TIDOGU-399988 format. One record per residue (C-alpha): x, y, z; residue in one letter; residue number from 1. Coordinates in steps of 0.001 Angstrom, whole numbers, padded with zeros to 6 digits, m for minus. Each point is the difference from the previous one (the first is absolute). Example, Ala and Ser with C-alpha at 12.3 -4.5 7.8 and 13.67 -1.06 7.14 Angstrom:
! TIDOGU-399988
(node (012300,m004500,007800),A,1);
(node (001370,003440,m000660),S,2);
//
This chain:
! TIDOGU-399988
(node (m002671,m015745,010025),M,1);
(node (m001650,003508,m000577),P,2);
(node (001628,002353,m002132),R,3);
(node (002731,001730,001534),F,4);
(node (m001278,004186,000690),V,5);
(node (002479,001224,m002859),R,6);
(node (m000234,003182,m001368),S,7);
(node (m002852,m001185,m002605),A,8);
(node (m001757,002894,m002263),A,9);
(node (m003178,000760,002544),L,10);
(node (000192,003563,m000114),A,11);
(node (m003437,001701,000595),A,12);
(node (m003678,m001501,000432),A,13);
(node (000644,m001659,m003147),G,14);
(node (001528,m002929,002551),V,15);
(node (m003634,m001290,000617),M,16);
(node (m000738,m000233,m003895),V,17);
(node (001544,m002362,m002087),A,18);
(node (002206,001805,m003010),G,19);
(node (m000999,m000757,m003678),L,20);
(node (001389,m002897,m001384),A,21);
(node (000964,m000015,m003427),V,22);
(node (002353,m002115,m002205),G,23);
(node (001903,000951,m003488),C,24);
(node (m001735,m000837,m003189),G,25);
(node (001399,000369,m003376),G,26);
(node (m000433,003105,m002169),S,27);
(node (m002964,001292,m000930),S,28);
(node (m000661,m000433,m003881),D,29);
(node (m002903,002387,m000054),D,30);
(node (002525,002447,m002236),G,31);
(node (m000266,002909,002307),E,32);
(node (002922,002374,m000071),D,33);
(node (001569,m000120,003344),D,34);
(node (000000,004022,m000007),A,35);
(node (m004209,000044,000140),K,36);
(node (m000153,m002551,002491),R,37);
(node (m000861,001118,003549),P,38);
(node (002777,001642,001849),G,39);
(node (001875,m000406,m003171),G,40);
(node (003015,002884,m001213),S,41);
(node (001381,m001672,m003395),G,42);
(node (002528,m002404,m000735),A,43);
(node (001968,m001919,002942),D,44);
(node (003720,001816,m000130),P,45);
(node (002450,m002837,m001738),A,46);
(node (002237,m002112,002569),P,47);
(node (003015,001151,m000970),R,48);
(node (003389,m002445,001148),P,49);
(node (002027,000997,003117),D,50);
(node (003730,000077,m000485),P,51);
(node (000335,m000731,003590),S,52);
(node (m002099,m003136,m000067),S,53);
(node (001202,m003560,000308),S,54);
(node (m003005,m001401,m001201),L,55);
(node (m000600,m001144,m003870),P,56);
(node (m001795,002499,m002072),A,57);
(node (m002894,m002717,m000482),S,58);
(node (m001039,001042,003330),L,59);
(node (000922,003974,000579),T,60);
(node (m001930,000654,m003419),T,61);
(node (m002758,m002428,m000091),Q,62);
(node (m002978,001575,m001271),K,63);
(node (m003300,m000163,002502),L,64);
(node (m003191,m001435,m001843),D,65);
(node (m002233,002369,002564),W,66);
(node (m003658,m001595,m000181),G,67);
(node (m003487,m000292,002342),D,68);
(node (000681,m001218,003164),C,69);
(node (m002502,m003205,000960),E,70);
(node (m001709,m000582,003048),A,71);
(node (001453,m002723,002572),S,72);
(node (m000854,m001078,003299),G,73);
(node (m004042,001002,m000658),G,74);
(node (000752,002972,000027),E,75);
(node (m001185,002744,m003139),A,76);
(node (002948,000849,m002368),A,77);
(node (000921,003470,000636),P,78);
(node (m001559,002988,m002484),G,79);
(node (001495,000478,m003520),D,80);
(node (002780,002512,001043),E,81);
(node (001734,m002694,001756),W,82);
(node (002343,m002033,m002352),Q,83);
(node (002100,m003553,000999),C,84);
(node (003147,m001445,m001258),T,85);
(node (002789,m002561,000604),T,86);
(node (003415,001125,m000381),I,87);
(node (002883,m002657,000140),E,88);
(node (002812,000147,002198),V,89);
(node (003049,m002704,000899),P,90);
(node (m001321,m002590,002745),L,91);
(node (004167,000347,001608),D,92);
(node (001749,003617,m001086),Y,93);
(node (002936,m002269,000206),A,94);
(node (m001308,m001460,m003152),K,95);
(node (m000958,003007,m001598),P,96);
(node (m000285,m002072,m003548),D,97);
(node (m001539,m002702,001768),G,98);
(node (m004089,m001171,000496),E,99);
(node (m002134,002792,000113),T,100);
(node (m003234,000534,002736),I,101);
(node (m003184,002279,m000554),G,102);
(node (m000681,003116,001839),I,103);
(node (m003569,001422,m000229),A,104);
(node (m000340,003654,m000262),L,105);
(node (m002981,002321,000029),I,106);
(node (m000329,003525,m000905),R,107);
(node (m002364,003029,m000699),A,108);
(node (001299,002066,m002307),R,109);
(node (000823,003961,001062),S,110);
(node (m002928,002065,m000520),T,111);
(node (001787,002725,m001947),G,112);
(node (m000867,003158,002509),K,113);
(node (003822,000935,m000121),G,114);
(node (003149,m001053,m001434),D,115);
(node (000843,m003421,000300),R,116);
(node (002978,m001222,002227),I,117);
(node (m000038,m003806,m000487),G,118);
(node (m001245,m002952,001559),S,119);
(node (m000666,000090,003878),L,120);
(node (000623,m003634,001495),L,121);
(node (m002257,m001246,003539),F,122);
(node (000896,m002490,002168),N,123);
(node (m002836,m000778,002403),F,124);
(node (002075,m001878,002818),G,125);
(node (000249,m003613,001038),G,126);
(node (001998,m001077,m000409),P,127);
(node (m002360,m002144,m002565),G,128);
(node (m002915,002285,m000984),G,129);
(node (m001597,000661,m003420),S,130);
(node (000779,003341,m001699),G,131);
(node (m002035,m001339,m002958),V,132);
(node (m002732,m000354,002694),S,133);
(node (000726,002740,001905),M,134);
(node (000222,003256,m001921),L,135);
(node (m002923,000040,m001874),P,136);
(node (m002030,m000269,003814),S,137);
(node (002344,003202,000934),F,138);
(node (m000139,001976,m003363),G,139);
(node (m002104,003122,000591),D,140);
(node (002495,000451,003158),Q,141);
(node (002599,000153,m002606),Y,142);
(node (m001414,002029,m002551),A,143);
(node (001729,003586,000559),K,144);
(node (003363,m001899,m000592),L,145);
(node (m001780,m001616,m003507),R,146);
(node (m000283,003530,m001329),E,147);
(node (003690,m000731,m000976),R,148);
(node (000708,m003524,000573),Y,149);
(node (m001035,m003573,m001003),D,150);
(node (m001329,m001892,002641),L,151);
(node (002386,m003275,000272),V,152);
(node (m000286,m002808,002057),S,153);
(node (000982,m003490,000686),F,154);
(node (m000185,m003409,001287),D,155);
(node (003535,m000870,001249),P,156);
(node (001874,m003094,m001074),R,157);
(node (m001827,m002605,001987),G,158);
(node (m003280,001847,000319),V,159);
(node (m003276,m000625,m001668),A,160);
(node (000196,000344,m003184),A,161);
(node (003895,m000266,m000423),S,162);
(node (000514,m003387,000975),E,163);
(node (m001756,000421,003308),G,164);
(node (000667,m002399,002405),V,165);
(node (m002338,m002209,001894),R,166);
(node (001396,m002417,002727),C,167);
(node (m003246,m001966,001253),R,168);
(node (m003505,m000113,m000499),S,169);
(node (m003245,001991,000996),D,170);
(node (m000785,m002630,002023),K,171);
(node (003233,m000463,001379),Q,172);
(node (000426,003917,000768),T,173);
(node (m003261,m000127,001633),Q,174);
(node (001069,m002967,002731),A,175);
(node (003334,001908,000965),A,176);
(node (m001863,003165,000828),E,177);
(node (m000874,m002097,003446),N,178);
(node (003575,m000999,000421),T,179);
(node (001000,001702,003459),D,180);
(node (002268,003131,m001257),P,181);
(node (000766,000452,003966),T,182);
(node (000741,m003893,000853),P,183);
(node (m000186,m000172,003857),D,184);
(node (000683,m003971,m000022),T,185);
(node (002689,m002330,m001756),P,186);
(node (m002414,m001479,m001870),A,187);
(node (m001326,003258,m001380),E,188);
(node (003654,001259,m000340),E,189);
(node (000410,m003326,m002708),R,190);
(node (m003284,000675,m001330),A,191);
(node (001290,003413,m000775),Y,192);
(node (003097,m000868,m001432),L,193);
(node (m001356,m002963,m002011),K,194);
(node (m002180,002444,m001812),D,195);
(node (002777,002347,m000417),A,196);
(node (001976,m002529,m002125),E,197);
(node (m002748,m001496,m001722),D,198);
(node (m000730,003423,m001558),F,199);
(node (003657,000474,m001099),G,200);
(node (000026,m003840,m001433),A,201);
(node (m003106,001201,m001798),G,202);
(node (001556,003144,m001233),C,203);
(node (003109,m002199,m001339),A,204);
(node (m002260,m002232,m001980),K,205);
(node (m001980,002280,m001606),A,206);
(node (002386,002733,m000749),A,207);
(node (002817,m002123,m001023),K,208);
(node (002973,002032,m001330),K,209);
(node (m001954,003010,000191),L,210);
(node (000263,000203,003510),L,211);
(node (003308,001142,000411),P,212);
(node (m000624,002600,m002447),H,213);
(node (m002896,002167,001987),V,214);
(node (002645,002304,001598),S,215);
(node (m000588,003922,000953),T,216);
(node (003483,000539,m002134),A,217);
(node (m001390,m002074,m002966),E,218);
(node (m003349,002153,m000289),A,219);
(node (001650,002831,000260),A,220);
(node (002128,m000613,m003175),R,221);
(node (m003438,m001455,m001720),D,222);
(node (m001077,004066,001010),M,223);
(node (002898,001093,m002211),D,224);
(node (m000574,m002456,m002844),V,225);
(node (m003483,001705,000091),M,226);
(node (001363,003589,000219),R,227);
(node (001996,m000668,m003512),Q,228);
(node (m003002,m001581,m001679),V,229);
(node (m002202,002742,000889),L,230);
(node (002427,002412,m001144),G,231);
(node (000616,002061,002760),D,232);
(node (004052,001313,000761),D,233);
(node (m000923,m000359,003636),K,234);
(node (m002416,m001546,002122),L,235);
(node (m002624,001527,001514),H,236);
(node (m001017,m001914,002955),Y,237);
(node (m002941,m000174,002679),F,238);
(node (000584,m002261,002876),G,239);
(node (m001923,m001040,002704),I,240);
(node (000797,m002585,003432),S,241);
(node (002190,m002756,m001192),Y,242);
(node (m000188,002329,m003968),G,243);
(node (002357,002211,002393),T,244);
(node (002661,m002727,000571),E,245);
(node (000043,m000438,m003950),L,246);
(node (m000321,003143,m000698),G,247);
(node (003562,000554,002259),G,248);
(node (000939,m003119,m001636),T,249);
(node (m000109,000911,m003513),Y,250);
(node (001422,003365,001188),A,251);
(node (003072,m001549,001245),H,252);
(node (000821,m002425,m003047),L,253);
(node (m000930,002809,m003021),F,254);
(node (000618,003464,002039),P,255);
(node (000828,001783,m003598),E,256);
(node (m003752,m001352,m001191),K,257);
(node (m001323,001472,003184),T,258);
(node (m002863,002363,m000656),G,259);
(node (m002768,001375,001889),R,260);
(node (m000447,m002393,002558),L,261);
(node (m002232,000118,002846),T,262);
(node (m000528,m002451,002958),L,263);
(node (m002738,000234,002322),D,264);
(node (m000767,m002291,003124),A,265);
(node (003608,m000760,000186),V,266);
(node (001652,m003802,000799),V,267);
(node (002416,000659,002408),D,268);
(node (003952,m000865,m002218),P,269);
(node (001651,m000329,003358),T,270);
(node (m001912,m002615,001786),S,271);
(node (000381,m003811,m000686),G,272);
(node (m003020,m002574,000414),A,273);
(node (000269,000428,003794),V,274);
(node (000357,003628,m000261),G,275);
(node (m003028,000408,m002327),H,276);
(node (m001822,m002427,002352),A,277);
(node (000869,002352,002854),E,278);
(node (m001133,003094,m002158),N,279);
(node (m003385,m001411,m000919),Q,280);
(node (m000761,m001099,003182),A,281);
(node (000653,003546,001436),R,282);
(node (m001584,001725,m002617),G,283);
(node (m003470,m002110,000054),F,284);
(node (000023,000439,003691),Q,285);
(node (000720,003882,m000349),R,286);
(node (m003190,000011,m002395),A,287);
(node (m002066,m002199,002308),L,288);
(node (000996,002313,002421),D,289);
(node (m001347,002860,m001894),N,290);
(node (m003337,m001704,m000693),Y,291);
(node (m000586,m000564,003617),L,292);
(node (000601,003689,001361),K,293);
(node (m001777,001080,m003281),A,294);
(node (m002985,m002038,001275),N,295);
(node (000130,001353,003805),G,296);
(node (001936,m003107,001359),Q,297);
(node (003297,m000299,001620),E,298);
(node (002282,m001674,m002073),P,299);
(node (001644,m002470,002931),K,300);
(node (m003679,m001000,001298),A,301);
(node (m001426,m000242,m003930),G,302);
(node (003219,m002115,m000761),T,303);
(node (m000604,m002386,002602),K,304);
(node (m003539,m000747,m001078),K,305);
(node (001247,m000715,m003123),I,306);
(node (002512,m002244,001463),V,307);
(node (m002796,m001560,002177),D,308);
(node (m001871,m000754,m003010),L,309);
(node (002582,m001417,m002407),L,310);
(node (001276,m002316,003142),R,311);
(node (m003883,m001555,m000051),R,312);
(node (m000065,m000487,m003802),I,313);
(node (003146,m001967,000430),D,314);
(node (m001648,m001985,002189),A,315);
(node (m003114,m000282,m001492),E,316);
(node (m000599,001216,m003888),P,317);
(node (m002957,002355,m000123),L,318);
(node (m003093,m001320,m002143),R,319);
(node (m001140,001969,m002937),T,320);
(node (m003043,000636,m002474),D,321);
(node (002363,m001734,m002849),T,322);
(node (m001390,m004200,000188),P,323);
(node (003614,m002209,000491),G,324);
(node (002337,003200,001646),R,325);
(node (001004,001131,002824),K,326);
(node (002158,003197,001058),L,327);
(node (003154,m001239,000916),S,328);
(node (002800,002251,001566),E,329);
(node (001857,000460,m002776),A,330);
(node (m003197,001232,m002038),L,331);
(node (m000806,002290,003037),A,332);
(node (003004,001301,m000139),T,333);
(node (m000120,000931,m003432),T,334);
(node (m002926,001503,000194),G,335);
(node (000864,002213,002810),I,336);
(node (003391,001082,m002146),T,337);
(node (m002039,000718,m003476),V,338);
(node (m001998,002600,001685),T,339);
(node (003295,002305,001156),L,340);
(node (001279,000534,m003369),Y,341);
(node (m002551,002497,m000260),S,342);
(node (m001868,002353,002722),K,343);
(node (m003083,m000476,m002405),E,344);
(node (m000519,m003580,000969),T,345);
(node (000576,000700,003877),W,346);
(node (m004215,m000035,000317),P,347);
(node (000198,m003401,m001608),A,348);
(node (002601,m001170,002587),L,349);
(node (m002492,001384,003007),T,350);
(node (m002724,m002006,m001464),D,351);
(node (001770,m003442,m000817),A,352);
(node (001828,000329,003978),L,353);
(node (m003590,000437,001368),A,354);
(node (m001490,m003159,m001995),E,355);
(node (003062,m002108,001206),A,356);
(node (m000897,001140,003482),E,357);
(node (m003572,m001406,m000570),K,358);
(node (001566,m003573,m001174),G,359);
(node (m000267,000608,m003135),N,360);
(node (002932,000138,m002707),G,361);
(node (m001715,001062,m003379),T,362);
(node (001478,003591,m000289),A,363);
(node (002970,m000986,001073),L,364);
(node (000078,m002702,m002735),L,365);
(node (m000940,002033,m003133),Q,366);
(node (002677,002045,001065),L,367);
(node (002397,m002226,m000155),A,368);
(node (m001039,m001243,m003576),D,369);
(node (000184,003125,m001057),A,370);
(node (003520,000204,001034),Y,371);
(node (000974,m003404,m001075),N,372);
(node (m002074,000419,m003281),E,373);
(node (m002536,m002729,000276),R,374);
(node (m003216,000177,m002086),D,375);
(node (m003213,m001130,001080),A,376);
(node (000614,m003290,m001786),S,377);
(node (003312,m000849,001670),G,378);
(node (002464,000998,m002354),R,379);
(node (003124,002039,001126),Y,380);
(node (002042,002182,m002232),S,381);
(node (003878,m001090,m000388),T,382);
(node (001243,003239,001895),Q,383);
(node (001012,m001764,003526),S,384);
(node (001778,m002195,m002151),H,385);
(node (001727,001867,m002541),S,386);
(node (000586,002074,003676),Q,387);
(node (001817,m002337,001545),R,388);
(node (002044,m001435,m002822),A,389);
(node (001348,003422,m001181),I,390);
(node (000747,000808,004069),A,391);
(node (001594,m002939,000431),C,392);
(node (002439,m000206,m003144),R,393);
(node (000749,003899,001239),D,394);
(node (001056,m000276,003663),T,395);
(node (003154,m002628,001261),K,396);
(node (m001466,000410,003659),E,397);
(node (m001354,m003473,000900),R,398);
(node (m000852,000277,004260),P,399);
(node (m000307,m003618,001569),T,400);
(node (m003148,m000451,002238),P,401);
(node (002292,m000008,002682),A,402);
(node (001159,003356,m000773),Q,403);
(node (m004016,001127,m000429),A,404);
(node (m000820,m001394,003187),K,405);
(node (003353,001852,001634),A,406);
(node (m001555,003229,m001509),R,407);
(node (m003702,m000074,001153),L,408);
(node (000243,002006,002954),D,409);
(node (001111,002580,m002040),R,410);
(node (m002165,000151,m002505),F,411);
(node (m002842,m000379,002452),R,412);
(node (001449,003139,001158),E,413);
(node (m000318,001684,m002978),I,414);
(node (m003584,m001430,m000272),S,415);
(node (m002166,m001472,001944),P,416);
(node (m002272,m000789,m002679),V,417);
(node (002035,m000335,m003258),F,418);
(node (003908,m000909,001581),G,419);
(node (m000809,m003590,000897),V,420);
(node (m001239,m000546,m004040),F,421);
(node (002636,001965,m001293),M,422);
(node (002790,m001605,001979),G,423);
(node (m001040,m003686,m000686),W,424);
(node (000009,001158,m003309),D,425);
(node (003439,000774,m000679),T,426);
(node (000765,m003924,000558),A,427);
(node (m002958,m001098,m002046),G,428);
(node (m000033,001955,m003091),W,429);
(node (002884,m001404,m001719),C,430);
(node (000391,m003244,001900),H,431);
(node (001640,m002565,m002027),K,432);
(node (000217,002187,m002918),W,433);
(node (000830,m001778,m002863),P,434);
(node (001930,002566,m001791),V,435);
(node (002952,002370,002144),E,436);
(node (m000904,003396,000779),G,437);
(node (002684,002767,m001863),L,438);
(node (000440,002659,002342),T,439);
(node (m000102,001622,003315),D,440);
(node (m001977,002919,m000420),T,441);
(node (m000345,001783,m003373),P,442);
(node (002348,002308,m001722),E,443);
(node (m001473,003194,m000890),V,444);
(node (003047,002467,m000468),S,445);
(node (m000334,001914,m002858),A,446);
(node (003211,002987,m000260),P,447);
(node (m000667,001788,m003034),G,448);
(node (m003730,m000638,m000447),A,449);
(node (m002631,002440,m000542),D,450);
(node (m001553,001562,003078),P,451);
(node (m002720,m002899,001300),V,452);
(node (m003320,001059,001942),L,453);
(node (m000069,m002164,002874),V,454);
(node (m003574,000791,002189),V,455);
(node (m000412,m001381,003552),G,456);
(node (m003446,000001,002261),N,457);
(node (000630,000244,003208),T,458);
(node (m003451,m002358,000758),G,459);
(node (001313,m002588,m002514),D,460);
(node (m000754,m003750,001247),P,461);
(node (001287,m002019,m002350),A,462);
(node (003202,001945,m001116),T,463);
(node (000687,001789,003320),P,464);
(node (001132,004076,m000638),Y,465);
(node (003640,m000663,001214),E,466);
(node (000645,m001842,m003211),G,467);
(node (000026,002787,m001984),A,468);
(node (002570,002114,001196),R,469);
(node (002032,m003179,m000296),R,470);
(node (m000586,m000333,m003006),M,471);
(node (000769,003689,m001282),A,472);
(node (002828,m000343,002150),D,473);
(node (001005,m003060,m001912),E,474);
(node (m000431,000876,m003422),L,475);
(node (002504,002768,000712),G,476);
(node (001055,003691,000695),K,477);
(node (m001749,002359,m002904),G,478);
(node (m001944,m003331,m001011),V,479);
(node (m002611,m000815,002940),G,480);
(node (m002336,002732,000275),V,481);
(node (m002506,m000614,002933),H,482);
(node (m003488,001484,m000010),L,483);
(node (m001914,m000752,003700),T,484);
(node (m004035,000210,000336),W,485);
(node (m001363,000097,003495),K,486);
(node (m002971,m002540,m000850),G,487);
(node (m001592,m003932,000224),E,488);
(node (000102,m002995,m001924),G,489);
(node (001959,m001587,m002559),H,490);
(node (002030,002647,m002364),G,491);
(node (m000692,003758,m000540),A,492);
(node (m000698,000848,m003674),Y,493);
(node (m003732,000242,m000406),G,494);
(node (m000827,m000703,003918),N,495);
(node (m002063,003523,m000127),G,496);
(node (003451,002563,000087),S,497);
(node (000021,002181,m002018),T,498);
(node (003404,001187,001366),C,499);
(node (001153,m003547,m001106),V,500);
(node (m001382,m000340,m003263),D,501);
(node (000660,003507,m000974),D,502);
(node (004157,m000986,000383),T,503);
(node (m000347,m003168,m001038),V,504);
(node (m001605,001732,m003798),N,505);
(node (002319,002505,m000137),G,506);
(node (002977,m002444,000413),Y,507);
(node (m000941,m002327,m002942),L,508);
(node (m002197,002483,m001901),L,509);
(node (002491,002752,000069),D,510);
(node (003093,m001069,001658),G,511);
(node (m000190,002037,002864),K,512);
(node (001848,m001442,002855),V,513);
(node (m001127,001155,003560),P,514);
(node (002461,000915,002418),E,515);
(node (001338,m003227,002351),D,516);
(node (m002246,m000567,002849),D,517);
(node (m003017,001931,m000982),K,518);
(node (m002811,m000729,002337),V,519);
(node (m003523,m000321,m001214),C,520);
(node (m002249,000813,003259),E,521);
(node (m003548,m001145,m001834),S,522);
//
């Protein structure tokens, strides 16, 4: 079964290149004073007990042992400016004195070009994205923020170096990519649902006692432990894509500890599983229409051409230049989707579609592999495993196959290209999941919190623009502050708008809260 096209950290053209993969090593024993390290800014603030915390002081005042970051996943370790460590948090927050798990962190110390504010914590999306791998890849983009903040990110519980969930082998993952995501016959439907059930069973076997404890709410509680241990009175945070849901959840749980939060590429907190799938079908079709118009094609005619191509691939997968692999409908759809995350990758879509029309699926396969984080040796990251485990723990909504089929015409009307794929996914994503879901929709109301900056991009395919306004409204009057960018691609900050970048920087660095509903035209 293909990965559900949920809001992954694919902003900008970086989607085409795998990010740095790093792990956490022990502390450096070279005796170098921390203030003399690249990016160093003196001693760490001492963690202090928080009288409002129900956690034992052994967790909230633990001293972190920062050290060199290790290489992993075949990638070189990041430079000396990056340091890694592991923080301990409760496995189950209902048992704060019980078993703990380790959460991997990475940081770059403030450059000290301005008065240090504290730490700025990042989550780049997913769910299931590795912040430890991603932050060094985008470090240059946040250089201005680093003047006054230590840049910090982490692998959330169940992700990568933080007890990462792996539900099937690489061989099984590759085989599943040939499962039809839009079943046309009873046999294909049975295979589709069996694959989904097998995936969940694999997660239950591999993750065991961790699987019920990978929710967004628990990850938000982990962030509050980070806040205390990093020595900050309030949490300053930059959440992108799914990271906006995580940030909104934190604001709801800890409004009095909410500092300067920026939420960019916003997940609609008012939508459940079906509503989210509809939103994404609409968002990706909107982005595809914009791509077609930019290439001089009438959207309806261009869409029909792509639909016809996918039908042919569904009937007979395309050959590729990769021995032993063909381009299935699932992989073709993923390859198309990934290019819509950024306007910069539209030319790649043009080339890949032209090649596929000639009967060769190599380019679309390579695009799909980039999205699925598959390397040349056939190894996959655990991102899609963690993503599904977290999402299925979060949501109570479990549409049946019959309910999904009944909605297919509506999904097809929303998006001829992506609709049926998304519609079936509402049933297959958490089919017979071994752990029950927690909520219908995420709770993000945060009365009494400081203003939270919510950024929406009118051309965002994965987290459509409408979700930003809804997030701002749900956070509450005087809390949610809405900023619009009339742009293209997934996310706004760092995507070419000086207006957006200046507004976000002014908020995070100087506490300048813009007028609600400010619009950046370019």
